[in-house]
C-alpha positions as CSV (number, residue, x, y, z in Angstrom):
1,M,86.5,34.1,-73.9
2,D,83.3,35.9,-75.2
3,Q,79.7,34.2,-75.5
4,E,78.3,34.5,-78.5
5,E,74.7,36.5,-78.0
6,I,71.5,34.3,-78.5
7,T,68.2,35.1,-79.6
8,V,64.9,34.9,-78.0
9,D,63.8,32.3,-81.4
10,Q,67.1,30.7,-80.5
11,A,66.3,29.8,-77.0
12,S,62.6,28.8,-77.4
13,H,63.8,25.7,-79.0
14,C,64.0,22.7,-76.7
15,P,67.7,22.0,-75.4
16,K,66.8,18.2,-76.1
17,C,65.3,17.7,-79.2
18,G,65.3,21.3,-81.1
19,D,61.2,21.7,-81.5
20,V,60.1,25.2,-80.4
21,G,58.4,25.3,-77.1
22,T,55.3,27.1,-75.7
23,I,55.6,29.2,-73.7
24,A,54.0,28.0,-70.5
25,K,53.1,31.1,-67.9
26,K,51.8,34.5,-69.6
27,Q,52.7,36.3,-66.9
28,V,56.5,37.7,-67.4
29,K,58.8,38.0,-64.8
30,Q,61.4,40.4,-64.2
31,H,64.7,40.7,-63.1
32,Y,67.8,43.2,-62.6
33,I,70.9,42.1,-64.1
34,D,73.8,44.3,-65.2
35,R,72.0,47.4,-65.1
36,E,69.7,46.4,-67.5
37,W,65.8,44.7,-67.1
38,W,65.4,41.5,-68.0
39,D,62.3,39.8,-68.9
40,V,62.0,35.9,-68.2
41,Y,59.5,32.9,-69.5
42,V,59.1,29.9,-68.9
43,Y,58.6,27.5,-72.0
44,I,57.7,23.7,-72.3
45,C,58.5,21.0,-74.9
46,G,55.3,20.0,-76.4
47,N,57.2,16.8,-78.4
48,S,56.1,13.5,-77.0
49,L,58.7,12.0,-78.4
50,C,61.6,14.2,-76.5
51,R,63.1,13.4,-72.9
52,W,62.1,16.5,-72.2
53,Y,58.1,16.2,-73.0
54,N,56.3,18.7,-70.3
55,T,59.7,20.0,-69.0
56,G,60.2,23.3,-68.8
57,W,63.3,26.1,-69.3
58,A,63.9,29.7,-68.7
59,V,64.7,32.2,-70.9
60,S,65.7,35.4,-69.7
61,S,66.1,38.2,-72.2
62,N,66.4,41.6,-72.2
63,E,63.8,44.3,-74.5
64,R,66.3,44.0,-77.6
65,G,66.0,40.0,-77.5
66,V,69.0,39.1,-76.5
67,V,69.3,36.1,-73.8
68,Y,71.2,36.2,-70.6
69,Q,73.8,34.2,-70.2
70,R,75.9,33.2,-66.9
71,P,79.4,33.4,-67.1
72,Q,80.7,30.1,-68.3
73,G,84.4,28.7,-67.0
74,E,87.5,28.3,-68.7
75,R,86.8,25.2,-71.0
76,G,83.5,27.0,-71.5
77,I,81.2,24.2,-70.1
78,D,81.9,25.4,-66.5
79,K,79.6,27.4,-64.8
80,T,80.9,30.0,-62.7
81,F,79.1,30.7,-59.0
82,Q,79.9,33.2,-56.4
83,K,81.7,32.2,-53.8
84,L,79.7,31.7,-50.6
85,S,80.7,33.9,-47.7
86,P,81.7,32.1,-44.4
87,D,78.8,33.4,-42.8
88,Q,76.7,31.6,-45.5
89,L,78.9,28.7,-44.8
90,A,78.6,28.6,-41.3
91,H,74.5,28.7,-41.3
92,G,74.7,25.9,-44.0
93,R,77.1,24.1,-41.5
94,R,74.2,24.6,-38.8
95,M,71.8,23.7,-40.7
96,V,73.3,19.9,-41.6
97,E,74.3,19.9,-38.0
98,D,70.5,20.7,-36.7
99,V,69.4,17.8,-39.3
100,E,72.0,15.0,-38.2
101,Q,70.8,15.9,-34.2
102,R,67.2,15.4,-34.9
103,D,68.4,11.6,-36.9
104,L,70.0,10.8,-34.1
105,R,67.2,11.5,-31.4
106,D,65.0,10.0,-33.8
């Protein structure tokens, strides 16, 4: 299932109330995805009646103004994530065990 392309103009609207957000930071961060550079801007909702008032959301776009969207799952709502490697899982388990041991000592 292919996702419909979203433009920066569409993504600049608050996900909750639909009002246009304001850019929180003028500094542009860039990251490299699929052999292309993407700019990242953070928008803030300025609608005081919105649940997301003063809440930010990131919008990442390429030079054509197309917004990057993470691949979705089969139902179109599940975000897909890369599975952790066995080393990453083992590291996470060690971190949890360390915290448990600290709690037992205290």
